[in-house]
Structure formats: C-alpha cells, structure tokens
DRENDO-1510 file (C-alpha; in Angstrom, 1 decimal, always signed):
<recs>
REC; n; res; u; v; w
REC; 1; MET; -15.5; -14.0; -178.0 .
REC; 2; ASN; -16.4; -10.7; -179.7 .
REC; 3; ALA; -15.7; -8.7; -176.5 .
REC; 4; THR; -12.3; -10.4; -176.1 .
REC; 5; ILE; -11.3; -9.7; -179.6 .
REC; 6; HIS; -12.5; -6.1; -179.2 .
REC; 7; PHE; -10.5; -5.8; -176.0 .
REC; 8; ARG; -7.2; -7.1; -177.4 .
REC; 9; GLY; -7.6; -5.0; -180.6 .
REC; 10; CYS; -8.0; -1.8; -178.5 .
REC; 11; ILE; -5.1; -2.7; -176.4 .
REC; 12; LEU; -2.8; -3.3; -179.4 .
REC; 13; PHE; -3.9; +0.0; -181.0 .
REC; 14; ALA; -3.5; +2.0; -177.8 .
REC; 15; LEU; +0.0; +0.5; -177.2 .
REC; 16; ALA; +1.1; +1.4; -180.6 .
REC; 17; LEU; +0.2; +5.1; -180.0 .
REC; 18; SER; +1.4; +5.3; -176.4 .
REC; 19; LEU; +4.8; +5.9; -174.9 .
REC; 20; LEU; +4.8; +3.9; -171.7 .
REC; 21; GLY; +7.4; +5.0; -169.2 .
REC; 22; PHE; +7.8; +5.5; -165.5 .
REC; 23; THR; +10.6; +6.8; -163.4 .
REC; 24; GLY; +11.9; +5.9; -160.0 .
REC; 25; CYS; +12.6; +8.2; -157.1 .
REC; 26; ASN; +15.4; +10.5; -155.8 .
REC; 27; LYS; +15.8; +9.3; -152.3 .
REC; 28; SER; +13.2; +6.8; -150.9 .
REC; 29; PRO; +10.8; +4.5; -152.9 .
REC; 30; ARG; +7.6; +6.3; -153.8 .
REC; 31; PRO; +4.8; +5.8; -156.2 .
REC; 32; VAL; +5.2; +7.4; -159.6 .
REC; 33; ASN; +3.0; +7.4; -162.7 .
REC; 34; ALA; +3.8; +5.0; -165.5 .
REC; 35; GLY; +3.5; +7.9; -168.0 .
REC; 36; SER; +5.8; +10.3; -166.2 .
REC; 37; ARG; +9.3; +11.1; -167.4 .
REC; 38; SER; +12.5; +12.2; -165.8 .
REC; 39; GLY; +13.3; +15.9; -166.4 .
REC; 40; SER; +17.1; +15.4; -166.5 .
REC; 41; GLY; +19.0; +13.9; -169.3 .
REC; 42; SER; +21.2; +11.8; -167.0 .
REC; 43; SER; +21.5; +10.9; -163.3 .
REC; 44; SER; +23.9; +9.1; -161.0 .
REC; 45; ASN; +20.9; +7.5; -159.2 .
REC; 46; PRO; +20.0; +4.2; -161.0 .
REC; 47; LEU; +16.4; +4.6; -159.9 .
REC; 48; GLU; +16.0; +7.8; -161.9 .
REC; 49; ARG; +15.3; +6.3; -165.3 .
REC; 50; GLN; +12.5; +5.8; -167.8 .
REC; 51; PHE; +10.9; +2.4; -168.1 .
REC; 52; ASP; +8.6; +1.0; -170.8 .
REC; 53; GLY; +6.1; -1.2; -169.1 .
REC; 54; GLY; +5.3; -2.9; -172.5 .
REC; 55; THR; +8.9; -3.9; -173.3 .
REC; 56; TYR; +10.1; -7.4; -172.2 .
REC; 57; CYS; +13.7; -8.6; -172.4 .
REC; 58; VAL; +12.7; -11.6; -174.4 .
REC; 59; THR; +12.5; -9.4; -177.5 .
REC; 60; PRO; +15.9; -7.5; -177.3 .
REC; 61; LEU; +17.7; -10.7; -176.1 .
REC; 62; THR; +16.4; -12.9; -178.9 .
REC; 63; GLN; +16.6; -10.2; -181.7 .
REC; 64; GLY; +20.0; -8.9; -180.7 .
REC; 65; PRO; +23.4; -10.6; -181.3 .
REC; 66; PRO; +23.8; -14.2; -180.1 .
REC; 67; PRO; +24.3; -14.3; -176.3 .
REC; 68; PRO; +27.7; -15.5; -175.0 .
REC; 69; GLN; +25.9; -18.4; -173.3 .
REC; 70; PRO; +22.5; -20.1; -173.9 .
REC; 71; LEU; +19.4; -18.6; -172.3 .
REC; 72; HIS; +16.1; -20.0; -171.2 .
REC; 73; PHE; +12.9; -18.0; -171.2 .
REC; 74; SER; +9.8; -18.9; -169.2 .
REC; 75; ASN; +6.6; -17.0; -169.6 .
REC; 76; LYS; +3.4; -18.2; -168.1 .
REC; 77; ARG; -0.2; -17.0; -168.0 .
REC; 78; SER; -2.9; -18.7; -165.9 .
REC; 79; GLU; -6.5; -17.8; -165.4 .
REC; 80; SER; -9.1; -18.4; -162.7 .
REC; 81; ASP; -11.2; -20.6; -164.9 .
REC; 82; GLY; -8.3; -23.1; -165.3 .
REC; 83; SER; -7.1; -21.8; -168.6 .
REC; 84; ALA; -3.3; -21.5; -169.0 .
REC; 85; LYS; -0.7; -20.7; -171.6 .
REC; 86; ASP; +3.0; -21.4; -171.2 .
REC; 87; PHE; +6.0; -20.4; -173.4 .
REC; 88; GLU; +9.2; -22.2; -172.6 .
REC; 89; ALA; +12.0; -21.1; -175.0 .
REC; 90; ASP; +15.7; -21.9; -175.4 .
REC; 91; LEU; +18.1; -19.5; -177.2 .
REC; 92; SER; +21.5; -20.9; -178.2 .
REC; 93; GLY; +23.6; -19.1; -180.8 .
REC; 94; ASP; +21.5; -18.9; -184.0 .
REC; 95; THR; +18.7; -21.2; -182.9 .
REC; 96; LEU; +15.5; -20.5; -180.9 .
REC; 97; ASP; +13.2; -23.4; -179.8 .
REC; 98; VAL; +9.8; -22.3; -178.4 .
REC; 99; THR; +7.4; -24.8; -176.8 .
REC; 100; ILE; +3.9; -23.5; -176.4 .
REC; 101; SER; +1.5; -25.3; -174.1 .
REC; 102; ASP; -2.2; -24.3; -174.0 .
REC; 103; ARG; -5.1; -25.3; -171.8 .
REC; 104; HIS; -8.6; -23.9; -172.1 .
REC; 105; PRO; -12.3; -25.0; -171.7 .
REC; 106; ALA; -13.0; -27.4; -174.5 .
REC; 107; THR; -15.3; -26.4; -177.3 .
REC; 108; ASP; -17.0; -28.4; -180.0 .
REC; 109; MET; -14.3; -27.3; -182.5 .
REC; 110; ASP; -11.6; -28.6; -180.1 .
REC; 111; ARG; -13.3; -32.0; -180.0 .
REC; 112; ASP; -13.5; -32.1; -183.7 .
REC; 113; LEU; -9.9; -31.1; -184.2 .
REC; 114; ALA; -8.8; -33.7; -181.6 .
REC; 115; LYS; -10.1; -36.3; -184.1 .
REC; 116; LEU; -8.2; -35.0; -187.1 .
REC; 117; PRO; -4.8; -36.3; -188.0 .
REC; 118; GLY; -2.0; -33.8; -189.1 .
REC; 119; THR; -3.0; -31.0; -186.7 .
REC; 120; ILE; -1.5; -29.9; -183.4 .
REC; 121; PRO; -2.3; -32.8; -181.0 .
REC; 122; ILE; -5.2; -31.9; -178.8 .
REC; 123; VAL; -6.2; -33.9; -175.7 .
REC; 124; ILE; -9.6; -33.4; -174.1 .
REC; 125; ARG; -9.3; -34.0; -170.3 .
REC; 126; ASP; -11.7; -33.1; -167.6 .
REC; 127; GLY; -13.5; -30.6; -169.8 .
REC; 128; PHE; -10.4; -28.8; -171.0 .
REC; 129; ALA; -8.6; -28.9; -174.3 .
REC; 130; GLU; -4.8; -29.3; -173.8 .
REC; 131; SER; -2.1; -29.0; -176.5 .
REC; 132; SER; +1.6; -28.5; -176.7 .
REC; 133; HIS; +3.9; -28.0; -179.7 .
REC; 134; THR; +7.5; -26.8; -180.3 .
REC; 135; ASN; +8.5; -24.3; -183.0 .
REC; 136; HIS; +12.1; -24.2; -184.2 .
REC; 137; TYR; +13.5; -20.9; -185.5 .
REC; 138; SER; +16.9; -20.2; -187.2 .
REC; 139; ARG; +18.5; -16.7; -187.3 .
REC; 140; SER; +19.1; -17.2; -191.1 .
REC; 141; ASP; +15.3; -17.0; -191.5 .
REC; 142; ALA; +14.8; -13.3; -190.6 .
REC; 143; SER; +11.0; -13.3; -190.8 .
REC; 144; GLY; +10.6; -16.4; -188.7 .
REC; 145; TRP; +13.2; -15.3; -186.2 .
REC; 146; ARG; +11.2; -12.1; -185.5 .
REC; 147; ILE; +8.0; -14.1; -185.1 .
REC; 148; GLY; +9.6; -16.4; -182.6 .
REC; 149; GLY; +10.8; -13.7; -180.2 .
REC; 150; ASN; +7.9; -11.3; -180.6 .
REC; 151; GLY; +5.3; -14.1; -180.3 .
REC; 152; ILE; +6.5; -14.9; -176.8 .
REC; 153; ALA; +6.3; -11.2; -175.7 .
REC; 154; LEU; +2.8; -10.7; -177.2 .
REC; 155; GLY; +1.4; -14.0; -176.2 .
REC; 156; GLY; +2.8; -14.7; -172.7 .
REC; 157; THR; +3.5; -11.4; -171.0 .
REC; 158; PRO; +1.3; -8.7; -169.4 .
REC; 159; TRP; +2.5; -6.0; -171.8 .
REC; 160; GLY; -1.1; -4.8; -172.5 .
REC; 161; LEU; -1.8; -4.0; -168.9 .
REC; 162; PHE; +0.6; -1.1; -168.9 .
REC; 163; VAL; -1.3; +0.8; -171.5 .
REC; 164; SER; -3.2; +2.2; -168.5 .
REC; 165; LYS; +0.0; +3.6; -167.0 .
REC; 166; PRO; -0.5; +2.2; -163.5 .
REC; 167; LEU; +1.2; +3.7; -160.5 .
REC; 168; VAL; +4.4; +1.9; -159.5 .
REC; 169; THR; +7.0; +2.1; -156.7 .
REC; 170; ALA; +10.7; +1.9; -157.3 .
REC; 171; VAL; +12.0; -0.7; -154.7 .
REC; 172; GLY; +15.7; -0.7; -155.5 .
REC; 173; PRO; +18.5; -2.6; -157.3 .
REC; 174; GLU; +18.5; -6.4; -157.2 .
REC; 175; GLN; +20.5; -9.2; -158.9 .
REC; 176; VAL; +18.3; -11.6; -161.0 .
REC; 177; SER; +20.0; -14.6; -162.6 .
REC; 178; GLY; +23.3; -12.8; -162.7 .
REC; 179; TYR; +21.8; -9.6; -164.2 .
REC; 180; ASP; +21.7; -6.2; -162.6 .
REC; 181; THR; +18.1; -5.1; -162.3 .
REC; 182; ILE; +15.9; -2.5; -160.6 .
REC; 183; LYS; +12.8; -3.9; -158.8 .
REC; 184; TYR; +9.5; -2.1; -159.2 .
REC; 185; ALA; +6.2; -2.8; -157.4 .
REC; 186; VAL; +2.8; -2.0; -159.0 .
REC; 187; ASP; -0.5; -1.7; -157.1 .
REC; 188; THR; -3.5; +0.0; -158.7 .
REC; 189; THR; -5.9; -0.7; -155.8 .
REC; 190; HIS; -5.9; +2.9; -154.7 .
REC; 191; GLN; -6.3; +4.4; -158.2 .
REC; 192; THR; -9.5; +6.2; -159.3 .
REC; 193; PRO; -11.7; +5.1; -162.2 .
REC; 194; LEU; -10.4; +8.1; -164.1 .
REC; 195; ASP; -6.8; +6.8; -163.7 .
REC; 196; LYS; -8.0; +3.4; -165.0 .
REC; 197; ALA; -10.1; +4.8; -167.8 .
REC; 198; ALA; -8.1; +3.3; -170.7 .
REC; 199; LEU; -8.5; -0.4; -169.7 .
REC; 200; LEU; -12.0; +0.1; -168.2 .
REC; 201; MET; -13.3; +1.3; -171.6 .
REC; 202; ALA; -11.3; -1.2; -173.7 .
REC; 203; GLY; -12.3; -4.1; -171.6 .
REC; 204; GLN; -15.8; -2.9; -170.9 .
REC; 205; LEU; -15.1; -3.4; -167.2 .
REC; 206; LYS; -16.6; -2.1; -163.9 .
REC; 207; ASP; -13.2; -2.1; -162.2 .
REC; 208; TYR; -9.8; -3.9; -162.3 .
REC; 209; ASN; -6.6; -4.1; -160.3 .
REC; 210; ILE; -3.0; -4.8; -161.2 .
REC; 211; THR; -0.6; -5.9; -158.4 .
REC; 212; GLY; +2.8; -7.5; -158.3 .
REC; 213; ASN; +6.5; -6.9; -159.1 .
REC; 214; ALA; +8.7; -6.4; -162.1 .
REC; 215; TRP; +12.5; -6.5; -162.4 .
REC; 216; VAL; +13.9; -4.2; -165.0 .
REC; 217; LEU; +17.3; -4.8; -166.7 .
REC; 218; LYS; +19.4; -1.7; -166.1 .
REC; 219; ASP; +21.3; -1.8; -169.4 .
REC; 220; ALA; +18.4; -2.5; -171.8 .
REC; 221; ASN; +15.6; -1.0; -169.7 .
REC; 222; CYS; +13.3; -3.9; -170.3 .
REC; 223; VAL; +11.4; -6.3; -168.0 .
REC; 224; LEU; +13.6; -9.3; -167.3 .
REC; 225; GLN; +11.4; -10.9; -164.6 .
REC; 226; TYR; +7.9; -10.3; -163.4 .
REC; 227; ASP; +5.1; -11.6; -161.1 .
REC; 228; ILE; +1.9; -9.8; -161.9 .
REC; 229; ASN; -1.8; -10.4; -160.9 .
REC; 230; PHE; -4.7; -8.9; -162.9 .
REC; 231; GLU; -8.2; -9.0; -161.5 .
REC; 232; GLU; -11.1; -7.9; -163.8 .
REC; 233; ASP; -14.5; -7.0; -162.4 .
REC; 234; GLY; -17.1; -7.2; -165.2 .
REC; 235; LYS; -20.2; -5.0; -165.4 .
REC; 236; ASP; -22.3; -8.1; -165.3 .
REC; 237; GLY; -20.8; -9.0; -161.8 .
REC; 238; SER; -18.3; -11.5; -163.1 .
REC; 239; VAL; -14.8; -11.7; -161.8 .
REC; 240; LYS; -11.8; -13.0; -163.7 .
REC; 241; LYS; -8.3; -13.3; -162.3 .
REC; 242; THR; -5.1; -13.8; -164.4 .
REC; 243; HIS; -1.6; -14.5; -163.1 .
REC; 244; TYR; +1.5; -13.7; -165.1 .
REC; 245; GLU; +5.0; -14.8; -164.3 .
REC; 246; GLY; +8.1; -14.8; -166.3 .
REC; 247; THR; +11.9; -14.9; -166.1 .
REC; 248; VAL; +15.1; -15.3; -168.0 .
REC; 249; ALA; +17.9; -17.6; -166.9 .
REC; 250; LYS; +21.4; -18.3; -168.1 .
REC; 251; LYS; +21.9; -22.0; -168.9 .
</recs>
C-alpha cells in the first residue's frame, strides 16, 4: 500500500511540473517523442500539432459550456488480479451523473464496512469487494462540478503514464463518434531504461511497457478515445497488467 501511495504521489507531482506534448509527422507516420514540440507556429498538416498525453476530453467537455446534445463518457480500468474501476457518466445541459463501479480483492475492512448501514453498499463475492454508486452534480455548484469532471479524468484514465513521455506514432485522421480526431499509436517496447527512467523510479520497477492507441480531438487537442495497455515488471519478479479504455459518445 505504501509503495502504491508513493507511486501515485510521484506521478501527480511530476505531471504538475511537466509539459507533456508530442507532435506528428510531415509526410508518413513516424515515431516521435512525447516531449518534443513543433518548431513552426502553424501548419497546414493536421498531424503537425502538439498533444498533451495527460489531457482527456472528459475535462474540457464537462467544464466547458453545455454541449448542444447530451454526452456519455465511459472510462474503464481493469487489472490482471481481477480488480476493476469503471466510470460511466452522462452530461446533459447543467447536470452530470457519474456512476462509479469498483472491484478489488476484499480486505477485512471491506468485510466490516459491508455490515455497516448508511455506507456505500459493498458486496463480497468470490473473494472480491464490489461496490457501485452514483454521484449527481449540478453546474450551479461550481466546486462539485469541477470535482465531477476532474474525478473521472484522474481516476479512470491513463494520464499518469504519459509523464514518461513515451514514443508515439501519428497514424492519421479518423472520425470517432462524429468527432474529427487524429489517431496515435504508442509502443514503448523498444525504449531504453533511460527513456523510461521517470516511471521506473517512481514505481520502483524493473521495466514496464505502454502499448495501444489514442484518438485526439483536433479542435481541443485532448484524448477523446483510448485503448491502452500497461505492463509493470517489479524488481521482485512480479508482473502486473492494467488495461485502460475510454470513449465519448453523443446520445
């Protein structure tokens, strides 16, 4: 538990200090570093742009003006030990409803909480603690409204993985749920330990790999959809795999 807290704390601190961006290519898709920046102020090539790997569209879309039509956000995280956390959210005008479902190996505290009335209902099933609850937010409550949108981004997306500025490949323009996006592929399997130093030190890992795809909204330059795998190889020989997937859909 202490190592996990230390890892998350380091990631949050590093992200606050880092500008995470990566550009596309001039002609054909090619790998570029997540920390590189385009030298020109503008370009006619839509792949020549900066991209913040830690920014997800759930934040600007929920914190901006009311959308012309309702939106549904789905952000899921699942781990190789059977743990999972899902965020399903509906944004309509000035209301945001977020349902959070959680599953993790049951602890003694979970078993005690499952017996207490008035708490988030916890079900112990097959050695796992499962819970689900819905939070309702109103735009008139500015503080709560910020918590609703930002909580999804921080809790359900792989934003912390891009602190390490992994190599990515610009694949090309694609339409996703009626939005104009640019698809990027990420694959760190050929990176050196020096390239991976930030996450290796923060997570106290022997090695790790990030693979998958992200679709970046052209206008807002944020991740609209993603499908990312993260494998951690611990110094003790342990292996942990986490899968992240998320999307935004018009209702």
